[in-house]
ROFI-765728 format. One record per atom (N, C-alpha, C): atom name; z, x, y. Coordinates in steps of 0.02 Angstrom, whole numbers, plus 50000, padded with zeros to 5 digits. Layout:
BEGIN
 name     Z     X     Y
   CA     Z     X     Y
...
END
This chain:
BEGIN
 name     Z     X     Y
    N 49099 49285 50326
   CA 49113 49355 50315
    C 49167 49359 50262
    N 49158 49404 50217
   CA 49207 49417 50165
    C 49228 49490 50171
    N 49292 49502 50173
   CA 49319 49570 50176
    C 49359 49580 50112
    N 49344 49633 50076
   CA 49379 49647 50012
    C 49414 49714 50017
    N 49477 49715 49996
   CA 49515 49777 49990
    C 49522 49791 49916
    N 49511 49852 49897
   CA 49521 49872 49827
    C 49577 49923 49827
    N 49632 49906 49794
   CA 49690 49950 49792
    C 49681 50003 49738
    N 49695 50064 49757
   CA 49697 50119 49709
    C 49767 50147 49713
    N 49800 50146 49657
   CA 49868 50173 49656
    C 49865 50245 49631
    N 49890 50290 49670
   CA 49893 50360 49649
    C 49956 50371 49609
    N 49948 50401 49553
   CA 50005 50415 49511
    C 50023 50489 49519
    N 50086 50502 49526
   CA 50108 50569 49537
    C 50160 50586 49484
    N 50147 50637 49447
   CA 50195 50660 49396
    C 50221 50728 49418
    N 50284 50738 49407
   CA 50316 50800 49429
    C 50344 50837 49369
    N 50340 50901 49371
   CA 50372 50943 49320
    C 50420 50990 49356
    N 50483 50988 49336
   CA 50533 51031 49366
    C 50569 51069 49310
    N 50596 51125 49326
   CA 50637 51162 49277
    C 50710 51149 49292
    N 50748 51137 49240
   CA 50819 51126 49250
    C 50854 51194 49257
    N 50917 51191 49276
   CA 50954 51253 49287
    C 50958 51295 49223
    N 50955 51263 49166
   CA 50960 51301 49103
    C 50891 51326 49080
    N 50842 51323 49123
   CA 50774 51346 49112
    C 50737 51309 49057
    N 50760 51249 49041
   CA 50724 51207 48994
    C 50677 51162 49033
    N 50618 51153 49008
   CA 50570 51109 49042
    C 50593 51037 49035
    N 50582 50999 49088
   CA 50602 50929 49087
    C 50545 50888 49116
    N 50525 50835 49081
   CA 50472 50792 49107
    C 50502 50746 49159
    N 50470 50742 49216
   CA 50491 50699 49270
    C 50435 50651 49285
    N 50452 50589 49301
   CA 50402 50538 49311
    C 50411 50503 49377
    N 50358 50499 49416
   CA 50354 50458 49476
    C 50288 50421 49471
    N 50292 50354 49462
   CA 50231 50316 49447
    C 50234 50247 49479
    N 50176 50224 49503
   CA 50167 50156 49526
    C 50126 50118 49475
    N 50143 50056 49463
   CA 50105 50013 49418
    C 50084 49951 49456
    N 50020 49939 49459
   CA 49995 49879 49493
    C 50005 49820 49446
    N 50048 49773 49465
   CA 50065 49716 49423
    C 50022 49655 49440
    N 50008 49645 49504
   CA 49969 49588 49527
    C 49926 49610 49587
    N 49865 49587 49591
   CA 49825 49592 49652
    C 49788 49657 49663
    N 49740 49673 49620
   CA 49703 49735 49629
    C 49645 49727 49679
    N 49620 49667 49687
   CA 49566 49654 49736
    C 49590 49598 49782
    N 49592 49613 49846
   CA 49613 49565 49897
    C 49552 49545 49936
    N 49539 49480 49943
   CA 49481 49457 49980
    C 49502 49411 50037
    N 49473 49424 50095
   CA 49480 49380 50153
    C 49413 49345 50162
    N 49412 49279 50160
   CA 49351 49241 50173
    C 49357 49208 50241
    N 49314 49227 50287
   CA 49313 49198 50354
    C 49255 49148 50356
    N 49271 49083 50359
   CA 49218 49033 50357
    C 49224 48982 50413
    N 49261 48998 50465
   CA 49265 48954 50523
    C 49277 48995 50586
    N 49263 48966 50643
   CA 49276 49000 50707
    C 49351 49014 50713
    N 49393 48968 50690
   CA 49466 48978 50694
    C 49487 49040 50654
    N 49456 49051 50596
   CA 49471 49111 50557
    C 49456 49174 50596
    N 49398 49175 50628
   CA 49379 49234 50668
    C 49425 49243 50728
    N 49446 49189 50759
   CA 49489 49193 50818
    C 49561 49212 50800
    N 49587 49183 50746
   CA 49658 49190 50730
    C 49673 49240 50675
    N 49621 49260 50637
   CA 49632 49305 50581
    C 49660 49269 50521
    N 49673 49306 50468
   CA 49699 49278 50406
    C 49754 49322 50379
    N 49798 49291 50340
   CA 49854 49327 50310
    C 49856 49310 50236
    N 49869 49360 50194
   CA 49880 49350 50123
    C 49950 49378 50108
    N 49997 49332 50100
   CA 50066 49351 50088
    C 50076 49367 50014
    N 50108 49424 50000
   CA 50122 49446 49932
    C 50058 49448 49889
    N 50006 49475 49916
   CA 49942 49480 49881
    C 49942 49529 49823
    N 49984 49579 49827
   CA 49990 49629 49774
    C 50064 49640 49759
    N 50079 49655 49696
   CA 50146 49674 49677
    C 50141 49739 49637
    N 50181 49788 49657
   CA 50181 49852 49622
    C 50251 49865 49594
    N 50253 49897 49536
   CA 50316 49917 49505
    C 50325 49992 49513
    N 50386 50014 49525
   CA 50401 50085 49536
    C 50438 50112 49476
    N 50414 50169 49451
   CA 50450 50206 49398
    C 50470 50273 49427
    N 50534 50289 49421
   CA 50559 50353 49443
    C 50613 50372 49392
    N 50598 50422 49349
   CA 50646 50439 49297
    C 50647 50513 49284
    N 50701 50534 49252
   CA 50710 50604 49231
    C 50706 50652 49290
    N 50720 50629 49350
   CA 50720 50672 49409
    C 50788 50706 49415
    N 50788 50768 49430
   CA 50851 50804 49440
    C 50884 50780 49504
    N 50940 50745 49501
   CA 50972 50718 49560
    C 50991 50772 49611
    N 51000 50833 49588
   CA 51021 50886 49634
    C 50967 50902 49685
    N 50904 50886 49670
   CA 50850 50903 49716
    C 50817 50842 49747
    N 50824 50784 49719
   CA 50792 50724 49745
    C 50837 50690 49796
    N 50809 50670 49853
   CA 50848 50634 49904
    C 50827 50562 49911
    N 50774 50542 49878
   CA 50748 50473 49882
    C 50673 50474 49869
    N 50638 50421 49890
   CA 50566 50417 49883
    C 50538 50369 49935
    N 50473 50374 49947
   CA 50442 50328 49994
    C 50371 50311 49970
    N 50345 50257 49998
   CA 50278 50233 49981
    C 50236 50233 50044
    N 50179 50267 50040
   CA 50132 50271 50096
    C 50068 50232 50078
    N 50030 50216 50129
   CA 49965 50182 50119
    C 49914 50215 50165
    N 49853 50220 50140
   CA 49798 50248 50179
    C 49732 50226 50148
    N 49678 50235 50185
   CA 49612 50220 50157
    C 49593 50277 50110
    N 49552 50261 50061
   CA 49530 50311 50013
    C 49485 50362 50048
    N 49500 50425 50038
   CA 49463 50481 50068
    C 49460 50478 50144
    N 49509 50445 50175
   CA 49512 50443 50248
    C 49459 50401 50281
    N 49430 50353 50245
   CA 49378 50310 50273
    C 49403 50277 50337
    N 49362 50275 50388
   CA 49382 50245 50451
    C 49352 50176 50462
    N 49304 50157 50420
   CA 49271 50093 50427
    C 49260 50060 50360
    N 49256 49994 50361
   CA 49235 49955 50303
    C 49160 49965 50294
    N 49139 49965 50232
   CA 49068 49970 50216
    C 49039 49900 50211
    N 48981 49889 50244
   CA 48947 49824 50240
    C 48903 49824 50179
    N 48923 49787 50127
   CA 48886 49785 50065
    C 48830 49733 50065
    N 48821 49697 50121
   CA 48768 49647 50124
    C 48704 49677 50150
    N 48703 49742 50164
   CA 48642 49776 50185
    C 48629 49775 50259
    N 48676 49750 50299
   CA 48665 49747 50371
    C 48678 49812 50407
    N 48710 49860 50374
   CA 48725 49924 50405
    C 48778 49922 50459
    N 48813 49867 50465
   CA 48865 49859 50515
    C 48931 49886 50487
    N 48969 49920 50529
   CA 49034 49946 50509
    C 49089 49905 50542
    N 49142 49895 50506
   CA 49200 49860 50532
    C 49258 49909 50531
    N 49292 49921 50587
   CA 49345 49971 50589
    C 49404 49955 50544
    N 49433 50007 50513
   CA 49488 49997 50465
    C 49551 49970 50498
    N 49559 49979 50564
   CA 49620 49953 50596
    C 49620 49877 50600
    N 49568 49845 50575
   CA 49566 49772 50570
    C 49619 49747 50521
    N 49639 49789 50474
   CA 49686 49769 50421
    C 49755 49800 50435
    N 49807 49759 50425
   CA 49876 49783 50426
    C 49907 49765 50358
    N 49951 49809 50334
   CA 49984 49799 50269
    C 50059 49805 50279
    N 50096 49763 50243
   CA 50169 49764 50247
    C 50199 49762 50177
    N 50251 49801 50165
   CA 50287 49801 50101
    C 50353 49763 50109
    N 50371 49726 50057
   CA 50436 49692 50054
    C 50465 49699 49984
    N 50528 49688 49978
   CA 50564 49693 49914
    C 50547 49632 49872
    N 50513 49641 49816
   CA 50493 49585 49773
    C 50547 49565 49724
    N 50588 49612 49705
   CA 50636 49599 49651
    C 50708 49590 49675
    N 50721 49604 49739
   CA 50789 49598 49765
    C 50834 49656 49746
    N 50806 49709 49718
   CA 50846 49766 49695
    C 50840 49827 49741
    N 50809 49819 49798
   CA 50800 49876 49844
    C 50838 49865 49909
    N 50900 49841 49904
   CA 50940 49822 49962
    C 50951 49878 50012
    N 50956 49941 49990
   CA 50969 49995 50037
    C 50905 50029 50061
    N 50847 50005 50039
   CA 50784 50035 50060
    C 50766 50012 50130
    N 50725 50051 50164
   CA 50701 50035 50231
    C 50628 50015 50228
    N 50613 49955 50250
   CA 50544 49931 50253
    C 50521 49933 50325
    N 50462 49962 50338
   CA 50440 49978 50406
    C 50398 49924 50439
    N 50386 49868 50407
   CA 50347 49814 50437
    C 50272 49827 50431
    N 50233 49790 50471
   CA 50160 49796 50468
    C 50137 49865 50490
    N 50093 49894 50451
   CA 50064 49959 50466
    C 49988 49953 50468
    N 49957 49982 50519
   CA 49884 49982 50523
    C 49855 50023 50466
    N 49802 49997 50437
   CA 49769 50033 50384
    C 49736 50097 50411
    N 49722 50098 50476
   CA 49689 50157 50505
    C 49737 50216 50512
    N 49803 50203 50509
   CA 49851 50258 50515
    C 49858 50292 50447
    N 49823 50347 50438
   CA 49823 50382 50374
    C 49893 50403 50354
    N 49913 50385 50293
   CA 49979 50404 50269
    C 50035 50366 50302
    N 50024 50304 50323
   CA 50076 50263 50353
    C 50128 50245 50301
    N 50192 50254 50318
   CA 50246 50239 50271
    C 50261 50164 50272
    N 50258 50132 50213
   CA 50273 50061 50206
    C 50347 50049 50194
    N 50379 50094 50156
   CA 50450 50087 50141
    C 50477 50154 50118
    N 50544 50161 50121
   CA 50575 50223 50098
    C 50646 50209 50075
    N 50669 50253 50031
   CA 50739 50252 50011
    C 50769 50317 50037
    N 50832 50315 50054
   CA 50864 50375 50081
    C 50926 50394 50040
    N 50929 50368 49980
   CA 50986 50385 49937
    C 50963 50382 49864
    N 51006 50396 49820
   CA 50988 50397 49749
    C 51007 50332 49714
    N 51020 50280 49753
   CA 51038 50215 49723
    C 50979 50186 49683
    N 50918 50208 49698
   CA 50859 50181 49665
    C 50826 50231 49618
    N 50867 50276 49590
   CA 50844 50323 49539
    C 50894 50319 49482
    N 50874 50305 49422
   CA 50804 50294 49403
    C 50780 50225 49426
    N 50715 50220 49435
   CA 50683 50157 49453
    C 50641 50133 49394
    N 50641 50069 49383
   CA 50606 50039 49327
    C 50558 49987 49355
    N 50494 49985 49332
   CA 50446 49937 49360
    C 50464 49864 49348
    N 50510 49851 49302
   CA 50532 49782 49290
    C 50584 49760 49341
    N 50621 49808 49370
   CA 50674 49791 49417
    C 50661 49818 49488
    N 50616 49864 49496
   CA 50601 49892 49562
    C 50528 49875 49578
    N 50520 49817 49610
   CA 50453 49792 49626
    C 50446 49781 49701
    N 50385 49795 49725
   CA 50371 49789 49796
    C 50309 49745 49805
    N 50315 49696 49850
   CA 50258 49654 49868
    C 50221 49685 49927
    N 50155 49680 49926
   CA 50114 49701 49983
    C 50080 49639 50011
    N 50089 49629 50076
   CA 50056 49574 50112
    C 50004 49604 50158
    N 49951 49566 50172
   CA 49894 49592 50210
    C 49878 49544 50266
    N 49860 49572 50323
   CA 49835 49533 50380
    C 49769 49562 50402
    N 49723 49519 50419
   CA 49657 49542 50443
    C 49640 49504 50507
    N 49629 49541 50561
   CA 49608 49511 50624
    C 49659 49467 50659
    N 49723 49477 50647
   CA 49774 49433 50674
    C 49801 49455 50742
    N 49788 49516 50763
   CA 49811 49537 50829
    C 49753 49535 50878
    N 49769 49531 50942
   CA 49717 49529 50993
    C 49671 49589 50988
    N 49701 49648 50976
   CA 49661 49710 50973
    C 49615 49711 50912
    N 49633 49674 50860
   CA 49593 49675 50799
    C 49556 49610 50786
    N 49546 49570 50839
   CA 49512 49506 50833
    C 49441 49517 50807
    N 49418 49474 50762
   CA 49352 49481 50732
    C 49298 49439 50766
    N 49316 49401 50817
   CA 49267 49360 50851
    C 49212 49405 50880
    N 49150 49389 50863
   CA 49094 49429 50887
    C 49069 49480 50836
    N 49104 49488 50781
   CA 49080 49535 50730
    C 49028 49501 50686
    N 48985 49540 50656
   CA 48932 49514 50613
    C 48961 49492 50547
    N 48934 49437 50522
   CA 48953 49413 50456
    C 48927 49462 50403
    N 48958 49464 50347
   CA 48937 49508 50293
    C 48990 49513 50240
    N 48979 49558 50194
   CA 49026 49571 50140
    C 49049 49643 50148
    N 49110 49653 50172
   CA 49136 49719 50188
    C 49188 49740 50136
    N 49188 49804 50118
   CA 49239 49828 50071
    C 49268 49894 50095
    N 49330 49907 50074
   CA 49362 49971 50086
    C 49413 49981 50030
    N 49421 50042 50008
   CA 49471 50058 49956
    C 49534 50083 49989
    N 49591 50061 49963
   CA 49656 50078 49991
    C 49697 50114 49939
    N 49730 50168 49960
   CA 49775 50206 49916
    C 49847 50188 49934
    N 49885 50173 49883
   CA 49957 50163 49889
    C 49989 50220 49851
    N 50030 50260 49885
   CA 50053 50324 49857
    C 50130 50325 49854
    N 50156 50341 49796
   CA 50228 50351 49787
    C 50244 50425 49794
    N 50290 50441 49839
   CA 50306 50511 49854
    C 50381 50522 49846
    N 50402 50563 49797
   CA 50473 50581 49792
    C 50492 50625 49851
    N 50552 50616 49876
   CA 50578 50657 49931
    C 50628 50706 49904
    N 50620 50769 49923
   CA 50665 50823 49900
    C 50700 50854 49959
END
């Protein structure tokens, strides 16, 4: 069985007016640096029983600039399936569905520059809009994708509740959205 995740990064641009009524361009953007397609290959009984882990499978860079500090309180990154999909699609033609809670995703600080950020640990992919990490201060504004990087690690079938033993073999895919959200 092969399970593939396809990351879609949503880019969010903000436009705010400054106090002097001049327009100001504001930027909140994620850049996928490494790992747009994550594949889990299950080719043994042990894989099905124990699950698999891909540590630091994706790296994203965060850009946050030209934000009015008077209104911004921080930012956070959420993850969810694309269009709220609840199951993986079986692309091998078997018509079998695999539940999205089979996958957990975790964010960690890739660059060492997010010391005051809060990372929430493993989050089920089935939890729509699950927060992977957040900042609660302006220490990370502006953010630059060269210095503000986040690793995403993935687990598939590693918990008892999400064990894959007994599932049909196949080629399953699901698209994942990683969303940067400024906090005001």
